[in-house]
C-alpha positions as CSV (number, residue, x, y, z in Angstrom):
1,M,-3.7,-23.6,130.1
2,I,-1.1,-21.0,131.7
3,P,0.7,-22.5,134.5
4,K,0.6,-20.1,137.7
5,S,4.3,-20.6,138.0
6,H,4.8,-18.7,134.7
7,P,6.6,-15.3,135.4
8,R,4.2,-13.6,133.0
9,Y,1.1,-15.4,134.4
10,E,-1.2,-12.5,135.3
11,S,-0.3,-10.6,131.9
12,L,-0.9,-13.7,129.8
13,R,-4.1,-14.3,131.5
14,T,-5.4,-11.0,131.1
15,R,-4.4,-11.2,127.3
16,E,-6.4,-14.4,127.0
17,L,-9.6,-12.6,128.5
18,V,-9.4,-10.2,125.6
19,V,-8.9,-12.9,123.1
20,Y,-11.8,-14.8,124.6
21,G,-13.8,-11.6,124.3
22,I,-13.0,-11.5,120.6
23,K,-14.2,-15.0,120.1
24,K,-17.4,-14.5,122.0
25,G,-18.0,-11.2,119.8
26,I,-17.6,-8.8,122.9
27,T,-14.4,-7.2,122.0
28,S,-13.3,-5.9,118.6
29,M,-9.9,-6.9,117.0
30,H,-8.8,-3.3,117.7
31,G,-9.4,-4.0,121.3
32,L,-6.6,-6.6,121.2
33,I,-4.3,-4.0,119.8
34,A,-5.2,-1.6,122.4
35,Y,-4.6,-4.1,125.2
36,G,-1.1,-4.8,123.8
37,R,-0.2,-1.2,123.8
38,G,-1.3,-0.9,127.5
39,E,0.6,-3.8,128.3
40,A,3.9,-2.2,127.4
41,F,3.2,0.7,129.8
42,D,2.3,-1.9,132.6
43,Y,5.8,-3.2,132.2
44,L,7.1,0.1,133.1
45,L,4.8,0.4,136.1
46,G,6.3,-3.0,137.4
47,E,2.7,-4.5,137.0
48,K,1.6,-3.1,140.4
49,T,-0.6,-0.4,141.7
50,N,1.6,2.2,142.7
51,K,1.1,5.1,145.3
52,F,0.1,7.7,142.7
53,A,-2.7,5.3,141.3
54,K,-3.9,4.6,144.7
55,K,-4.2,8.6,145.6
56,S,-6.2,8.7,142.2
57,I,-8.4,5.8,143.4
58,E,-9.2,7.5,146.6
59,A,-10.0,10.7,144.8
60,A,-12.2,8.9,142.3
61,S,-13.9,6.9,144.9
62,A,-14.9,10.2,146.7
63,M,-16.1,11.8,143.5
64,L,-18.3,8.8,142.6
65,L,-19.8,8.7,146.1
66,L,-20.6,12.7,145.9
67,A,-22.1,12.5,142.3
68,K,-25.8,12.9,142.1
69,H,-25.9,10.8,138.8
70,P,-22.8,8.7,138.2
71,V,-22.6,6.4,135.3
72,I,-20.1,3.7,134.3
73,S,-19.3,3.5,130.6
74,V,-18.4,0.2,129.2
75,N,-16.7,-0.8,126.1
76,G,-15.7,-4.2,124.8
77,N,-12.5,-4.5,126.4
78,A,-13.7,-3.4,129.9
79,A,-16.5,-5.9,129.5
80,A,-14.1,-8.8,128.6
81,L,-11.6,-7.9,131.6
82,V,-13.7,-7.1,134.6
83,P,-17.3,-7.9,133.9
84,K,-17.9,-9.0,137.5
85,E,-16.3,-6.2,139.1
86,L,-18.3,-3.7,137.0
87,A,-21.4,-5.4,138.0
88,E,-20.5,-5.0,141.6
89,L,-19.3,-1.5,141.4
90,S,-22.7,-0.7,139.5
91,K,-24.7,-2.0,142.6
92,L,-22.4,-0.6,145.1
93,L,-22.7,3.1,144.1
94,P,-25.4,2.5,142.6
95,A,-24.7,3.6,138.9
96,P,-25.9,2.4,135.8
97,L,-23.7,0.6,133.2
98,E,-24.0,2.2,129.7
99,I,-22.6,0.2,126.7
100,N,-20.7,2.6,124.4
101,I,-18.5,1.1,121.6
102,F,-16.4,2.8,118.8
103,H,-17.4,0.4,116.1
104,P,-21.2,0.4,116.1
105,S,-23.0,-2.9,116.3
106,K,-26.4,-3.7,117.8
107,K,-25.4,-7.3,117.8
108,R,-22.1,-6.7,119.7
109,E,-23.9,-4.2,122.1
110,T,-26.5,-7.1,122.8
111,K,-23.7,-9.6,123.4
112,I,-21.9,-7.2,125.8
113,K,-25.1,-6.6,127.6
114,N,-25.8,-10.3,128.0
115,H,-22.2,-10.8,129.2
116,L,-22.5,-8.2,131.8
117,K,-26.0,-9.8,133.0
118,K,-24.3,-13.2,133.1
119,H,-21.9,-11.7,135.7
120,G,-24.6,-10.2,137.9
121,A,-25.2,-6.7,136.1
122,K,-28.7,-5.5,136.6
123,D,-29.0,-1.9,135.6
124,I,-27.5,-1.8,131.8
125,L,-28.3,0.8,129.3
126,L,-27.7,1.1,125.7
127,P,-27.0,4.0,123.4
128,D,-30.1,6.0,122.0
129,K,-29.7,7.7,118.6
130,R,-32.2,10.2,119.6
131,H,-29.8,11.6,122.1
132,K,-26.1,12.5,121.7
133,I,-23.4,14.4,123.4
134,K,-21.9,17.6,121.6
135,F,-18.3,18.0,120.4
136,L,-17.9,14.4,118.9
137,E,-18.3,13.1,115.6
138,S,-18.0,9.3,115.8
139,S,-20.8,7.1,116.8
140,R,-19.8,7.1,120.4
141,K,-21.7,10.5,120.5
142,Y,-24.9,8.6,120.9
143,V,-26.0,8.2,124.5
144,N,-29.0,6.9,126.7
145,P,-31.2,9.9,128.2
146,E,-31.2,8.2,131.4
147,G,-27.4,7.5,131.6
148,I,-24.6,9.4,130.2
149,F,-26.8,12.2,128.6
150,R,-27.7,13.5,132.1
151,A,-24.7,12.1,134.1
152,D,-22.5,14.6,136.3
153,V,-19.8,11.9,136.8
154,V,-18.9,9.5,134.2
155,F,-16.6,6.7,135.0
156,V,-14.7,5.5,131.9
157,P,-12.6,2.5,132.7
158,L,-10.8,2.4,129.2
159,E,-11.5,5.3,126.9
160,D,-10.9,7.1,123.7
161,G,-9.2,10.6,124.0
162,D,-11.7,12.5,121.9
163,R,-14.7,11.1,123.8
164,A,-13.2,11.8,127.1
165,E,-12.6,15.4,125.9
166,A,-16.1,15.7,124.6
167,L,-17.5,14.7,128.0
168,I,-15.5,17.1,129.7
169,K,-16.8,19.7,127.2
170,N,-20.2,18.8,127.9
171,G,-19.7,19.7,131.6
172,K,-19.2,16.3,132.9
173,K,-16.5,15.1,135.3
174,V,-14.6,12.2,133.8
175,I,-12.8,9.6,135.7
176,A,-10.6,7.4,133.5
177,I,-8.4,4.3,133.9
178,D,-5.4,4.7,131.4
179,L,-2.0,3.0,131.7
180,N,-0.5,5.6,129.3
181,P,-0.1,9.0,131.3
182,L,0.7,10.8,128.0
183,S,-2.7,9.8,126.3
184,R,-5.3,12.6,125.6
185,T,-7.6,10.5,127.8
186,S,-5.3,10.8,130.7
187,Q,-4.4,14.6,130.2
188,K,-8.1,15.6,129.7
189,S,-9.9,13.6,132.4
190,T,-10.8,15.0,135.8
191,I,-9.1,12.2,137.4
192,T,-6.9,9.6,135.8
193,I,-6.0,6.3,137.5
194,V,-2.7,5.2,135.8
195,D,-2.8,1.5,136.5
196,N,-4.3,-1.7,134.8
197,I,-8.1,-2.1,135.0
198,I,-7.8,-5.6,136.5
199,R,-6.0,-4.2,139.5
200,A,-7.7,-0.7,139.6
201,V,-11.3,-1.8,139.6
202,P,-11.2,-4.1,142.5
203,L,-9.2,-1.6,144.7
204,L,-11.8,1.1,143.6
205,I,-14.6,-1.2,144.9
206,K,-12.6,-1.9,148.1
207,T,-12.0,1.9,148.8
208,I,-15.7,3.0,147.9
209,K,-16.9,0.6,150.6
210,K,-14.4,2.1,153.0
211,F,-15.3,5.6,152.1
212,K,-19.2,5.2,152.5
213,K,-18.9,5.7,156.2
214,H,-17.2,9.2,155.5
215,D,-19.3,12.5,155.4
216,G,-19.5,14.7,152.6
217,N,-16.9,17.3,153.9
218,K,-14.3,14.8,154.2
219,L,-15.0,13.3,150.7
220,K,-14.9,16.8,149.2
221,S,-11.4,17.5,150.9
222,M,-10.1,14.4,149.0
223,I,-11.1,15.6,145.8
224,I,-9.7,19.1,146.4
225,N,-6.5,17.7,147.4
226,D,-6.2,15.9,144.4
227,N,-4.0,17.1,141.4
228,N,-4.4,15.1,138.0
229,K,-1.4,16.7,136.6
230,S,0.8,16.0,139.6
231,N,-0.2,12.3,139.5
232,L,0.4,12.0,135.8
233,K,3.9,13.6,136.2
234,K,4.6,11.0,139.1
235,S,3.6,8.1,137.1
236,L,5.5,9.4,134.1
237,D,8.6,9.8,136.4
238,Y,8.3,6.3,137.8
239,M,8.1,4.9,134.2
240,L,11.2,6.6,133.2
241,K,13.0,5.3,136.1
242,N,12.2,1.9,135.1
243,L,13.5,2.2,131.7
244,P,16.7,0.1,131.1
């Protein structure tokens, strides 16, 4: 048990969620390494959601609300860290959750699906080897025909750079959450939220609920006024200022 008085409470609690995911067969061992890498960047963000991230969340909310067929891509880490929030987001938009993992395993896909259902998710899709996106060689190219295959906007809370780039090449808009503004995912995505997933997804849900009352023109203006490269530069500048 981690005491709430511990100065690293939130970070350690989040780390334990990934460890729990590994024990339950939801997350791979590689996921813990990825989390540790992201944690280092979160230190430099001050472990808080900054203005540039909030601006990206607003643009992402507008894009998801305007999408004709939005889809939420879920990997092991995302499922372990924010399952309840992903289920809520799926219902709110609405948009299906599509499980997509780097190390293919029907057993793990099923465990992730059951884990999401346990936390309230209803619309969950699995990859279909009869359908794939182009420009990708890994097993992550396989997608569901009713999900990512026909999606116009794909929300990828945690993503591999090559897949984010492939989705863009397939004509899809990509919204990513990535703590590293220099990663290929961050650089290639349409909108990148430089923040920790445990903070960003709840705020995204709150913002979408607020924006649902806006008309299409107002939502479109939010997207037009968003500049991903500028937001990434602001996030990097902020991190550099926090270096000792």
